[in-house]
PAZAPA-4460 file (N, C-alpha, C; in steps of 0.05 Angstrom, whole numbers, plus 32768, in hexadecimal, padded with zeros to 4 digits):
% residues 314
    n_x    n_y    n_z   ca_x   ca_y   ca_z    c_x    c_y    c_z   seq   type   mol
   77E6   8044   83C3   77E8   804C   83AE   77F3   803B   8392     1      M     A
   77E1   8037   837D   77F7   801C   836B   7806   802C   8354     2      M     A
   7811   8028   835E   782F   8029   834E   7829   8029   8326     3      K     A
   782F   8047   831E   7826   8045   8305   7846   802D   82F5     4      K     A
   7833   801E   82E2   784A   800B   82E6   7863   800F   82BF     5      P     A
   787A   8008   82C7   7894   8008   82BD   788D   7FF8   82A6     6      Q     A
   789E   8008   828C   78A4   7FEC   827B   78B5   7FE9   827A     7      I     A
   78CF   7FD8   8276   78ED   7FCE   827B   78F1   7FCB   8267     8      K     A
   7906   7FC9   8262   7913   7FCD   8250   791A   7FB8   8237     9      D     A
   791A   7F9A   824A   7917   7F8B   823F   78FE   7F87   8234    10      G     A
   78EA   7F88   823A   78CB   7F89   822A   78C8   7F96   820F    11      V     A
   78D1   7FB7   821C   78D8   7FC1   81FA   78E7   7FAC   81E8    12      I     A
   78FA   7FAD   81EC   7910   7F9E   81E4   7904   7F8A   81D3    13      L     A
   78FC   7F76   81DF   78EA   7F5A   81D8   78D1   7F60   81CA    14      T     A
   78C8   7F79   81CA   78B2   7F88   81B2   78B8   7F88   8199    15      V     A
   78D3   7F90   819A   78DF   7F9B   8184   78E8   7F82   8171    16      I     A
   78F9   7F6F   8180   78FF   7F58   8175   78EE   7F4D   8167    17      F     A
   78D3   7F4D   817F   78BC   7F3F   8167   78AC   7F44   8158    18      L     A
   78AA   7F5B   8156   789F   7F64   8140   78B5   7F67   8123    19      L     A
   78D2   7F64   812D   78E7   7F60   811D   78D6   7F3A   810E    20      I     A
   78E0   7F28   8124   78D4   7F10   811F   78BE   7F10   8110    21      T     A
   78A1   7F13   811B   7894   7F16   810F   7889   7F1D   80EE    22      A     A
   78A5   7F28   80DF   78A8   7F31   80D1   78B0   7F29   80B9    23      T     A
   78CA   7F17   80C2   78DC   7F07   80BB   78D5   7EEA   80BB    24      V     A
   78D6   7EE3   80D1   78CD   7EC4   80D6   78BE   7EB6   80BF    25      V     A
   789F   7EB8   80BA   788C   7EAC   80AF   789C   7EAD   808D    26      P     A
   78AD   7EB9   8089   78B5   7EBD   8071   78CC   7EA7   806F    27      S     A
   78DE   7E9F   8089   78EA   7E8E   8081   78D8   7E73   808C    28      I     A
   78CB   7E67   809F   78C4   7E59   80A0   78AC   7E3F   808F    29      V     A
   78A2   7E53   8082   7898   7E4C   8077   7879   7E5A   8079    30      G     A
   7868   7E42   8065   7846   7E45   806F   783A   7E2E   8072    31      V     A
   7827   7E28   807E   7810   7E0B   8071   7802   7E14   805C    32      E     A
   7802   7DF6   8050   77E8   7DF7   803B   77C8   7DEC   804A    33      D     A
   77BE   7DEE   803E   77A0   7DE4   8038   77A0   7DC2   804A    34      K     A
   77B9   7DB2   8045   77B7   7D9F   8053   77BF   7DA0   8065    35      N     A
   77CB   7DB6   8072   77E0   7DB9   808B   77FB   7DAA   808C    36      N     A
   7800   7DA7   806D   7826   7DAB   8071   7832   7DCA   8061    37      N     A
   7850   7DC4   8071   7856   7DDF   8074   786C   7DE2   805B    38      L     A
   7865   7DF4   804E   7874   7DFD   8038   787F   7E10   803A    39      T     A
   789A   7E0D   8024   78AD   7E23   802B   78B3   7E29   8016    40      Y     A
   78AC   7E4B   8010   78B2   7E4B   7FED   78D5   7E5E   7FF7    41      D     A
   78E4   7E57   7FEC   78F8   7E65   7FF2   78FD   7E77   7FDE    42      K     A
   78F5   7E85   7FC9   78F3   7E9A   7FC4   78E8   7EB4   7FCF    43      S     A
   78D7   7EA6   7FDE   78CA   7EC5   7FFD   78D4   7EC4   8018    44      N     A
   78F0   7EB3   8015   7904   7EB9   802A   790D   7ECF   8030    45      S     A
   790A   7EE0   8043   7918   7EFD   8047   793E   7EF3   8049    46      I     A
   7939   7EE9   8058   7957   7EDB   805C   7963   7ECF   8040    47      L     A
   7957   7ECA   8033   7965   7EB0   8021   7968   7ECA   8006    48      E     A
   798D   7ECB   8005   799A   7EE2   7FF1   799E   7ED2   7FD3    49      K     A
   7992   7EE4   7FC9   7995   7EDA   7FA6   79A3   7EF1   7FA3    50      D     A
   79C0   7EEC   7F9C   79D7   7EF4   7F8D   79D8   7EF5   7F76    51      L     A
   79CA   7EE9   7F62   79D3   7EDE   7F4B   79BD   7EFC   7F3F    52      S     A
   79B1   7F07   7F44   79A4   7F21   7F37   7991   7F16   7F19    53      G     A
   7987   7F29   7F0F   797B   7F28   7EFB   798B   7F2E   7EDF    54      D     A
   799F   7F36   7EE8   79B0   7F36   7EC5   79AC   7F5B   7ECC    55      G     A
   7999   7F69   7ED0   799A   7F8D   7ED2   79A5   7F99   7EEF    56      E     A
   79B0   7FB1   7EEE   79B9   7FBE   7EFD   79A4   7FCF   7F06    57      T     A
   799B   7FD2   7F22   7984   7FDD   7F29   798C   7FF5   7F45    58      E     A
   7983   800E   7F3F   798F   801E   7F5A   7977   8023   7F6E    59      Y     A
   797D   8019   7F7D   796C   8018   7F9E   7973   8031   7FAC    60      W     A
   7952   8046   7FC2   7968   8052   7FCD   794F   8057   7FE3    61      A     A
   795F   805A   7FFE   7948   8065   801B   7956   8077   8023    62      I     A
   794B   8095   801E   7951   80A9   802F   793C   80B4   803A    63      I     A
   7945   80B4   8052   7941   80B2   8071   7946   80C8   807B    64      F     A
   793C   80DA   8089   793C   80EB   8096   792D   8103   80A7    65      A     A
   7935   80F8   80C2   791C   8103   80D4   791D   8120   80DA    66      V     A
   7934   812F   80E2   792B   814D   80E2   791E   8154   80F4    67      G     A
   7906   814B   8100   78FC   815C   810F   78EE   8147   811E    68      I     A
   78F1   8147   813E   78EA   8136   8159   78D1   8139   8165    69      Y     A
   78BD   8129   8167   78AB   8124   8177   78AA   8135   8196    70      Y     A
   789E   8148   81A3   789D   8152   81B2   78B6   8166   81B5    71      K     A
   78D4   8167   81A8   78ED   8171   81B6   78F1   817B   819A    72      H     A
   78E1   819A   818C   78E6   81A6   8179   7902   81B4   817D    73      P     A
   790E   81B6   8198   7929   81B5   819D   793E   81B5   818B    74      E     A
   7942   8199   8185   7946   8185   8179   7950   818A   8161    75      Q     A
   7932   8195   8150   7931   8192   8130   793C   819D   811F    76      N     A
   794A   8196   8118   795D   8197   8100   7956   819A   80E2    77      I     A
   7946   81AD   80D1   793C   81AA   80B8   7947   81A3   80AB    78      P     A
   795C   81AF   80A7   7972   81A7   808E   7975   818A   8085    79      S     A
   7973   8179   8098   7972   815C   8099   795C   815A   8077    80      M     A
   794B   8158   807F   792C   8160   8068   7932   8169   8050    81      I     A
   7939   8185   8054   7942   8190   803A   7957   817E   802E    82      E     A
   796F   8178   803D   797A   8162   802F   7971   814D   8023    83      C     A
   7961   8142   8034   7954   8122   8023   7944   812E   8010    84      A     A
   793D   813F   800C   7924   814D   7FEA   7947   8156   7FDD    85      E     A
   7952   815A   7FE0   7967   816B   7FC9   7973   8149   7FC2    86      N     A
   797B   8146   7FDD   7986   811C   7FC4   7978   810F   7FBA    87      L     A
   7958   8114   7FBF   7945   8100   7FA8   794C   8116   7F92    88      Y     A
   7948   8129   7F8E   7949   8131   7F7F   7960   8137   7F6B    89      G     A
   797B   8132   7F7A   7995   8129   7F6D   798F   810F   7F60    90      V     A
   7984   80FA   7F73   7985   80E3   7F5D   7979   80D8   7F43    91      L     A
   7957   80E6   7F47   7952   80E4   7F3A   7950   80F3   7F1C    92      V     A
   7967   8104   7F21   7967   810C   7F05   7981   8102   7EF4    93      D     A
   798B   80F0   7F03   79A4   80D3   7EFF   7994   80BF   7EE9    94      S     A
   79A9   80BD   7ECD   7992   80A9   7EC2   7992   8093   7ED8    95      P     A
   79A4   8086   7EE5   79A2   8074   7EF7   798B   8066   7F08    96      N     A
   7978   807A   7F09   7972   8079   7F23   7947   807C   7F13    97      W     A
   793A   806B   7F25   791E   806A   7F1F   7909   807F   7F3A    98      K     A
   78FF   8090   7F23   78EA   808F   7F4D   78DE   8083   7F5B    99      E     A
   78D4   8071   7F4F   78C7   805D   7F5E   78E3   8041   7F6F   100      D     A
   78F7   8047   7F69   790B   8042   7F73   7915   804A   7F93   101      H     A
   790F   8062   7F93   7917   8070   7FA9   78FF   8073   7FC2   102      I     A
   7907   806C   7FD1   78FB   8073   7FE5   78FD   808D   7FFC   103      H     A
   78EB   80A6   7FFD   78F6   80BA   800C   78DD   80C1   802F   104      K     A
   78F3   80BC   803C   78DA   80BE   8058   78E6   80D6   8062   105      V     A
   78DD   80DD   8073   78E9   8101   807E   78D0   8106   809C   106      T     A
   78D9   8114   80AE   78CD   8126   80BF   78BA   8107   80D5   107      G     A
   789E   8111   80D5   7892   80FE   80EC   788D   80E0   80E1   108      S     A
   7890   80DA   80C3   7894   80C2   80BB   78A7   80B0   80C0   109      D     A
   78BB   80C2   80CE   78D9   80B4   80C9   78DF   809A   80EC   110      A     A
   78CF   808F   80F3   78CD   8078   8101   78D7   8067   8102   111      T     A
   78DF   805B   8115   78F5   803A   8113   78E2   8026   8108   112      G     A
   78CC   8021   810C   78BE   8012   8100   78BA   801B   80DC   113      L     A
   78BA   8031   80DC   78BC   803A   80B6   78D9   8035   80A6   114      R     A
   78E5   803C   80BB   7909   802C   80AA   7905   8018   80AD   115      L     A
   7904   8003   80C5   7900   7FE4   80C3   78F8   7FDE   80A3   116      I     A
   78DD   7FEC   80A2   78C7   7FE3   807F   78CE   7FF1   8073   117      R     A
   78E7   8002   806A   78F1   8006   8051   7905   7FFA   8049   118      E     A
   7917   7FEE   805D   792B   7FDE   8060   7920   7FC8   8055   119      L     A
   7909   7FB6   805F   78F8   7FA1   8056   78F4   7FA8   8038   120      L     A
   78F2   7FC9   803F   78E7   7FBF   8017   78F8   7FBE   8000   121      W     A
   7919   7FBD   800F   792C   7FCC   8004   792E   7FAB   7FFB   122      L     A
   7932   7FA1   8006   7938   7F7F   800D   7925   7F67   7FFE   123      R     A
   7907   7F76   7FF6   78F9   7F74   7FE6   7902   7F6D   7FC7   124      R     A
   790E   7F86   7FC3   7919   7F92   7FA0   7927   7F8C   7F9D   125      N     A
   7941   7F83   7FAD   7955   7F89   7F9E   7960   7F6D   7F9C   126      D     A
   7974   7F72   7F86   798D   7F4A   7F83   79A2   7F51   7F82   127      D     A
   79B3   7F3B   7F78   79C7   7F3F   7F74   79DA   7F54   7F55   128      G     A
   79CA   7F5D   7F4B   79D9   7F6B   7F3F   79D4   7F92   7F44   129      D     A
   79C1   7F8E   7F5A   79C1   7FAA   7F5E   79CD   7FBB   7F71   130      D     A
   79C6   7FDC   7F75   79D7   7FF3   7F88   79D1   7FF7   7F99   131      M     A
   79CA   7FFA   7FB1   79AE   8007   7FBF   79C0   801F   7FD5   132      S     A
   79B7   802E   7FDB   79BB   804A   7FE3   79A9   8049   7FFC   133      L     A
   79B9   8057   8016   79AA   8056   8036   79B3   8078   8040   134      I     A
   79A6   807E   8040   79A8   8097   804B   7994   80A1   805B   135      Y     A
   79A5   80A4   8079   799B   80AD   8097   7995   80C7   80A1   136      L     A
   7995   80D4   80A9   799E   80F2   80B2   7987   80F4   80C8   137      A     A
   799E   80E7   80DD   7983   80F5   80F8   7997   80F8   810D   138      S     A
   7993   80FE   812B   79AA   8106   813F   79B3   80EA   8143   139      H     A
   79C8   80E1   8156   79D9   80C4   8156   79E0   80D0   8168   140      G     A
   79F5   80AE   8179   79F7   80B7   8195   7A00   809A   8198   141      G     A
   7A04   8090   81AE   7A0C   807A   81CA   79EF   8072   81CC   142      P     A
   79E4   8062   81CC   79CF   8050   81E0   79DE   8050   81F6   143      W     A
   79D0   8066   820D   79CC   8075   8221   79AB   806C   823C   144      V     A
   79AF   8059   8243   7994   8046   8250   7995   805C   826F   145      G     A
   7987   8052   827D   7975   805C   829B   7991   805B   82AB   146      K     A
   799B   8073   82B8   79AF   8072   82BE   79BF   8080   82BC   147      G     A
   79D0   808B   8298   79E1   8096   8286   79EF   807E   8286   148      G     A
   79E4   8063   828C   79F6   8050   8284   79F1   8041   8263   149      K     A
   7A11   8035   8265   7A08   8035   8235   7A03   8018   8238   150      L     A
   79F8   8017   8223   79E7   8005   821D   79F4   7FED   81FB   151      V     A
   79F4   7FD9   8207   7A0A   7FCD   81E6   79F2   7FB6   81EF   152      D     A
   79DA   7FAD   81DB   79CC   7F98   81DB   79DB   7F7F   81C9   153      L     A
   79D0   7F67   81CD   79D9   7F57   81C9   79DC   7F52   81A6   154      P     A
   79FC   7F51   8195   7A0C   7F39   81A2   7A1C   7F42   81AE   155      P     A
   7A1D   7F5B   81BF   7A30   7F70   81D5   7A51   7F71   81C4   156      K     A
   7A4D   7F7A   81AA   7A62   7F7A   81A6   7A6C   7F95   819E   157      D     A
   7A67   7FB0   81B9   7A74   7FCC   81B0   7A8B   7FBE   81C9   158      E     A
   7AA3   7FD1   81BD   7AC5   7FD2   81CE   7ABC   7FE2   81DC   159      D     A
   7AB0   7FF7   81D8   7AA5   800A   81E6   7A87   800A   8200   160      D     A
   7A7B   7FF3   81FE   7A5F   7FF4   8211   7A49   7FFB   81FB   161      G     A
   7A42   8008   81EE   7A30   8017   81E1   7A25   8018   81C5   162      A     A
   7A1D   8004   81C3   7A08   800F   81A5   7A05   8028   819B   163      D     A
   7A0E   8028   8180   7A02   804C   8178   79E8   803F   816F   164      E     A
   79DB   805B   8176   79BF   805F   8166   79C1   807B   815C   165      V     A
   79A0   807A   8145   7999   8091   8144   797A   8090   814A   166      L     A
   7979   80B7   814F   795F   80B4   8154   794A   80B9   813D   167      A     A
   7931   80A9   813A   791F   80A9   8136   790A   80C4   8135   168      M     A
   78F3   80C0   8132   78E1   80DC   8137   78DC   80D4   815B   169      Y     A
   78DE   80C4   8163   78D0   80C0   8170   78EE   80BE   8185   170      H     A
   7901   80C1   8182   791A   80B8   8193   7925   80C4   81AD   171      G     A
   7911   80EB   81AD   7921   80E8   81C0   7904   80F1   81DA   172      F     A
   78ED   80E0   81DD   78DA   80DF   81E4   78DB   80C4   81EE   173      D     A
   78E3   80B0   81D8   78DD   8094   81EE   78FA   808B   81DE   174      R     A
   790B   8085   81FC   7927   8084   81F1   7928   805E   81D4   175      W     A
   790E   804F   81D7   790D   8033   81C6   790D   803F   81AE   176      Y     A
   790B   8059   81A8   78FF   8063   818A   7910   8062   817D   177      A     A
   792B   8061   8177   7941   8059   816D   7952   8043   8161   178      R     A
   7963   804B   814D   7961   8030   813D   7988   802A   8141   179      I     A
   7986   8014   814A   79A5   8012   8158   79B8   8001   8139   180      W     A
   79D9   8009   8140   79E4   7FFA   812D   79DB   7FD9   8122   181      D     A
   79DA   7FC5   8139   79DA   7FAC   812F   79C3   7FA9   8127   182      D     A
   79AE   7FBA   8128   798C   7FB6   8120   7995   7FC1   80FC   183      L     A
   799F   7FD3   8104   799D   7FE0   80E0   79B7   7FC4   80D1   184      L     A
   79CC   7FC6   80D4   79D7   7FA7   80D2   79CF   7F8D   80D3   185      N     A
   79BC   7F84   80D1   79AE   7F74   80D0   7999   7F76   80B9   186      F     A
   798A   7F87   80B2   7981   7F8C   809F   798C   7F94   8089   187      F     A
   79AA   7FA8   8084   79B9   7FA5   806E   79C1   7F8C   8065   188      L     A
   79C7   7F75   807C   79D0   7F5F   8074   79B7   7F4E   8065   189      G     A
   79A4   7F4E   8064   7994   7F46   804E   7995   7F52   8033   190      L     A
   79A1   7F65   8033   799E   7F6A   8016   79AB   7F60   8005   191      L     A
   79A4   7F54   7FF6   79B5   7F4D   7FDC   79C1   7F5E   7FC6   192      D     A
   79BC   7F77   7FC5   79CD   7F8B   7FB3   79EF   7F86   7FB8   193      S     A
   7A08   7F87   7F9E   7A1B   7F80   7F9B   7A29   7F99   7FA2   194      K     A
   7A1E   7FB0   7FA6   7A1C   7FCD   7FB5   7A0B   7FDB   7FCB   195      G     A
   7A1D   7FE2   7FDA   7A02   7FEA   7FF1   7A11   8003   7FF9   196      V     A
   7A11   801B   7FFC   7A0C   8037   8001   7A01   8042   801B   197      C     A
   7A12   803B   802F   79FA   804F   8052   7A03   8064   804E   198      L     A
   7A03   807B   8050   79FF   8098   8054   79FA   8098   8072   199      I     A
   7A00   80A9   807C   79F8   80AD   80A2   7A05   80CB   80AD   200      V     A
   79F3   80D9   80B0   79F1   80EF   80B5   79E8   80F9   80C7   201      D     A
   79FE   80FD   80E3   79F5   80F6   80FD   7A01   80FC   8107   202      S     A
   79F2   8122   8117   7A00   8139   811C   79FD   813A   813C   203      C     A
   7A12   814B   8146   7A0A   8151   815F   79FD   8171   8169   204      Y     A
   79F2   817F   8150   79EE   8197   814D   79D1   8198   815C   205      A     A
   79CD   81AF   816B   79B4   81B7   817A   79B0   81AB   8193   206      G     A
   79AA   819D   819C   79AA   818D   81B6   79C3   8178   81C3   207      G     A
   79CF   8172   81A9   79E1   8167   81B7   79FB   817E   81BF   208      F     A
   7A00   818D   81AE   7A15   81A1   81BD   7A2E   8199   81B2   209      N     A
   7A33   8197   81C8   7A5A   8192   81C5   7A5E   8175   81CA   210      D     A
   7A4C   8163   81D7   7A47   8151   81EA   7A30   813D   81E3   211      E     A
   7A3B   8125   81D8   7A17   8110   81D0   7A06   8119   81E3   212      P     A
   79ED   8117   81D6   79D9   8121   81EE   79C4   8110   81E5   213      L     A
   79B7   80F4   81F0   799D   80ED   81EC   798A   80E7   8205   214      L     A
   796F   80E7   8202   795C   80EF   8215   796C   80F4   8231   215      A     A
   796E   810C   8228   7984   8120   8243   799C   8116   824D   216      G     A
   79A3   8105   823F   79C0   80F5   825F   79DA   8103   8245   217      I     A
   79EE   810C   8250   7A09   8112   8246   7A15   80FE   8251   218      I     A
   7A23   80F6   823E   7A3A   80E3   8235   7A52   80EE   822D   219      V     A
   7A68   80F2   824F   7A78   8107   8244   7A8F   80FF   823E   220      E     A
   7A90   80E4   8249   7AAB   80DE   8237   7AA8   80CB   8216   221      D     A
   7A90   80CB   820C   7A8E   80C0   81F5   7A8E   80DB   81DA   222      Y     A
   7A9A   80C4   81C8   7AA1   80E5   81B8   7A92   80E7   819A   223      T     A
   7A96   80EB   818D   7A8E   80F1   8171   7A9D   80DE   815C   224      A     A
   7AB8   80E4   8164   7ACA   80CB   8153   7AC1   80AC   8160   225      E     A
   7AC1   80A2   817C   7AB5   808E   817B   7A9B   8085   8176   226      L     A
   7A8A   809B   816B   7A6F   808F   8168   7A6E   8085   813F   227      F     A
   7A7C   8098   813B   7A7D   808D   8123   7A91   807D   8113   228      A     A
   7AA5   8078   8129   7ABB   8068   8127   7AA3   804A   8131   229      K     A
   7A93   8045   813B   7A7F   8029   8148   7A76   8027   8132   230      G     A
   7A63   8044   8127   7A46   8041   811B   7A5C   802C   80F7   231      F     A
   7A6F   8038   80EE   7A7B   802D   80D5   7A7E   8016   80DA   232      A     A
   7A93   800B   80EA   7A9A   7FF9   80F2   7A80   7FD5   80F4   233      E     A
   7A6F   7FE6   8103   7A5D   7FD4   8106   7A4D   7FD2   80EA   234      D     A
   7A4D   7FEE   80D8   7A3A   7FDF   80C1   7A49   7FD5   80AB   235      L     A
   7A67   7FC9   80AC   7A7A   7FC8   80A0   7A73   7FB3   808D   236      A     A
   7A71   7FAA   8074   7A72   7F89   8067   7A72   7F8F   8049   237      A     A
   7A7E   7F7D   803E   7A95   7F7B   8025   7A75   7F8A   801B   238      P     A
   7A85   7F99   8003   7A6A   7FAA   7FEB   7A5E   7FB2   7FF4   239      G     A
   7A6A   7FC2   8019   7A58   7FE0   801D   7A6A   7FF5   8021   240      R     A
   7A5C   800F   801A   7A6C   8024   8028   7A62   8037   8036   241      V     A
   7A72   8041   8054   7A5C   8049   805F   7A6B   8064   8067   242      V     A
   7A5B   8079   805D   7A65   8095   805F   7A5E   80A4   8079   243      L     A
   7A6D   80A7   808D   7A62   80C1   809F   7A68   80D9   809F   244      M     A
   7A5C   80EB   80AC   7A59   80FD   80AC   7A66   8115   80BF   245      S     A
   7A75   8105   80D9   7A84   8110   80E6   7AA3   80FF   80F3   246      C     A
   7AAE   8106   80FC   7ACA   80EB   8107   7AD1   80F1   8121   247      R     A
   7AD7   810E   811F   7AEB   8109   814A   7AD8   811E   8153   248      E     A
   7AD9   811F   816F   7ABF   8134   8178   7AC0   814E   817B   249      D     A
   7AA9   814F   8161   7AA2   8170   8161   7A83   8176   8155   250      E     A
   7A7D   8189   8152   7A58   818B   8152   7A5B   8193   8136   251      V     A
   7A4A   818A   8128   7A39   8191   8108   7A26   819A   8111   252      E     A
   7A21   81BA   80FD   7A0C   81CE   8108   7A01   81C5   80DE   253      Y     A
   79E7   81C5   80F0   79D6   81BF   80D7   79E3   819F   80C4   254      G     A
   79E0   81A4   80A6   79E6   8185   8099   79FC   818A   8081   255      S     A
   7A11   8193   808E   7A1D   81A6   807B   7A35   818D   8067   256      V     A
   7A3D   8170   8075   7A41   815A   806D   7A2C   8154   805D   257      F     A
   7A0A   8147   8053   7A01   8149   8045   79F4   815C   8037   258      S     A
   79FD   8175   8038   79FB   8187   801B   7A0F   8182   8014   259      E     A
   7A2D   8187   8014   7A3D   8179   8008   7A3D   8167   7FF2   260      F     A
   7A39   8150   8001   7A32   8132   7FF3   7A26   8137   7FD9   261      L     A
   7A0D   813F   7FE3   79F2   8145   7FC6   7A05   8158   7FB3   262      I     A
   7A11   816C   7FC2   7A21   8177   7FA8   7A30   8162   7F96   263      N     A
   7A41   815B   7FA1   7A51   8145   7F93   7A3C   8134   7F8A   264      G     A
   7A2F   812A   7F95   7A17   8110   7F7F   7A0A   8127   7F6B   265      F     A
   7A0E   8139   7F6B   7A01   8154   7F5A   7A1E   8159   7F43   266      S     A
   7A2D   814B   7F4A   7A45   814B   7F26   7A5F   8158   7F28   267      G     A
   7A56   816A   7F52   7A77   8177   7F5A   7A85   8156   7F5D   268      Q     A
   7A7D   8142   7F58   7A8F   8130   7F63   7AA6   8125   7F45   269      A     A
   7A9F   811D   7F3F   7AA7   8123   7F2B   7AB5   812E   7F20   270      D     A
   7AAD   813F   7F1D   7ABF   815E   7F16   7AD8   815B   7F24   271      I     A
   7ADC   8155   7F34   7AF6   8165   7F4D   7B00   813C   7F4F   272      F     A
   7AF2   8127   7F3B   7AF9   810D   7F44   7B0E   8105   7F24   273      G     A
   7B00   80E7   7F19   7B09   80DF   7F04   7B02   80E3   7EE8   274      N     A
   7AE8   8104   7EF1   7ADC   8102   7ED0   7AD5   80EE   7EC1   275      M     A
   7ACF   80DC   7EC5   7ABB   80C4   7EB9   7A99   80C9   7EB9   276      D     A
   7A92   80D6   7EBD   7A72   80DB   7EBF   7A6A   80D3   7ED0   277      G     A
   7A74   80C1   7EE8   7A66   80C0   7EFD   7A76   80C9   7F17   278      I     A
   7A54   80D0   7F2D   7A60   80DC   7F3F   7A5D   80BB   7F4F   279      N     A
   7A72   80B4   7F61   7A70   809D   7F67   7A7B   80A2   7F94   280      S     A
   7A74   8093   7F9E   7A72   80A0   7FBB   7A82   80A5   7FBD   281      A     A
   7A9A   809A   7FBC   7ABA   809E   7FC3   7ABE   80BE   7FB8   282      E     A
   7AB7   80C0   7FA7   7AC2   80D7   7F95   7AB6   80F8   7FA5   283      E     A
   7A9C   80E8   7FAA   7A8C   8104   7FBB   7A91   810A   7FCE   284      A     A
   7A95   80F3   7FE1   7AAC   80F6   7FF7   7AC7   80FA   7FF9   285      F     A
   7ACC   80FA   7FE4   7AE1   810A   7FE6   7AE6   8130   7FDF   286      E     A
   7AC9   812E   7FCE   7AC8   8145   7FD7   7ABE   8159   7FE4   287      Y     A
   7AAB   814A   7FFE   7AA5   8156   800E   7AC0   8155   8027   288      V     A
   7ACE   8149   8027   7AE7   814F   8035   7AFA   8171   8028   289      L     A
   7AF6   816D   8010   7B08   8189   8005   7AF8   8198   8013   290      S     A
   7AD5   8198   8016   7AC9   81B2   8014   7ABE   81B5   803C   291      E     A
   7AC0   81A0   804C   7AC0   81A2   8061   7AD4   8196   8078   292      I     A
   7AEB   8197   8073   7B07   8186   8082   7B0D   81A2   8093   293      W     A
   7B03   81B9   8093   7B16   81CF   80A6   7AF7   81D2   80C1   294      D     A
   7AE2   81C6   80B9   7ABE   81CA   80C9   7AC4   81B3   80D7   295      E     A
   7AC9   8194   80C7   7AC4   817D   80D5   7AD1   8164   80BF   296      Q     A
   7AC6   8150   80D0   7AE3   813F   80C3   7ACF   811B   80BD   297      H     A
   7ABF   8116   80A8   7AB2   80FE   80A9   7ABE   80EA   80A1   298      P     A
   7AB7   80D9   80A1   7ACE   80BC   809A   7AB4   80AF   8084   299      T     A
   7AC5   8092   807E   7ABF   8087   8068   7ACA   8068   8070   300      I     A
   7AB2   805D   806A   7ACD   803F   806C   7ABA   8035   8056   301      L     A
   7ACC   8025   803D   7AD1   801D   8021   7AD1   800B   801F   302      D     A
   7AC0   7FEC   801D   7AC2   7FDD   8021   7AB5   7FD3   8001   303      L     A
   7AAA   7FE3   7FF0   7A9D   7FD8   7FDE   7AB9   7FCE   7FC4   304      Y     A
   7ABE   7FC8   7FB1   7AD2   7FC2   7F9F   7ACD   7FD6   7F8C   305      Q     A
   7ADF   7FE7   7F84   7AE1   7FFA   7F6D   7AD3   8018   7F79   306      G     A
   7ABE   8029   7F6D   7AB7   8037   7F6D   7A9D   8031   7F6D   307      E     A
   7A86   8043   7F89   7A70   803D   7F85   7A57   804C   7F7F   308      F     A
   7A53   8043   7F58   7A4A   805D   7F52   7A29   806D   7F5E   309      P     A
   7A2C   8088   7F5A   7A08   8085   7F62   79F9   809C   7F54   310      V     A
   7A0E   80B1   7F47   7A02   80BA   7F2F   7A16   80BF   7F17   311      T     A
   7A00   80C9   7F03   7A12   80C7   7EEF   7A01   80E0   7EDA   312      Y     A
   7A1B   80EB   7EDC   7A1D   8106   7ECE   7A0D   810A   7EB3   313      S     A
   79F9   8124   7EAA   79E9   8119   7E96   7A00   812D   7E84   314      Q     A
***
């Protein structure tokens, strides 16, 4: 009997990186004109940074919440999608946001490839005067390969031996349908924005129970604290604020972190802050801490100079 061919891990990763390369490289190396001369349009290069800006500060956002999972309804957390809708409403109610500057993706549309496309959309539109917000809500944990082996992809920069990953729509059925920290960091590094606020609401509720669970593998010695610490550190860069929903080895039921964070952006942050009419990421985070500290322990890594403005009070 002929054995069923198996797709090796390396093949899948090669395909992923080839897809990225096919998207990015043509804009770097240029194109040939009718005389077969290679021309390079600097303005079209996706890697070319334009920090000068156009003199106008624009606000851009990707709101990306999975909430439901292919073939794994037991992992569904509908509150993720509800929070995405609420966050969108709060942003568009603020005068600094425009509807066409916000992309909201939820449910079965929230695939890994779609997230990459959204990050490329953001890269094409932002400039050095702008502010960008990326909200990601899904299950998360360490990257665990076959046999329970922790996976740290090149550049192999994880002290604990595992990249942190977020499960996309197919993430529990196809192990490669996840976004890992290094890949996300690569695309965030392409942005020109003077400020980037990354919000990651990644909980261990539902199928994760008390221990991180991905693809049916439990890692008993990998805590939520290590996951949050690793994810935040890997995504840290000047001008970034990283807000994480958890810190210690704890279970987050539902989307309580996002719910209070959105309340903060709707006005509570400034009321409990400096009352300057701006609901900043830092103020909203402090508001969240005051409300849920007894339940869970969010963490922040703030490398943005001053406070990162998210919404303005009417």
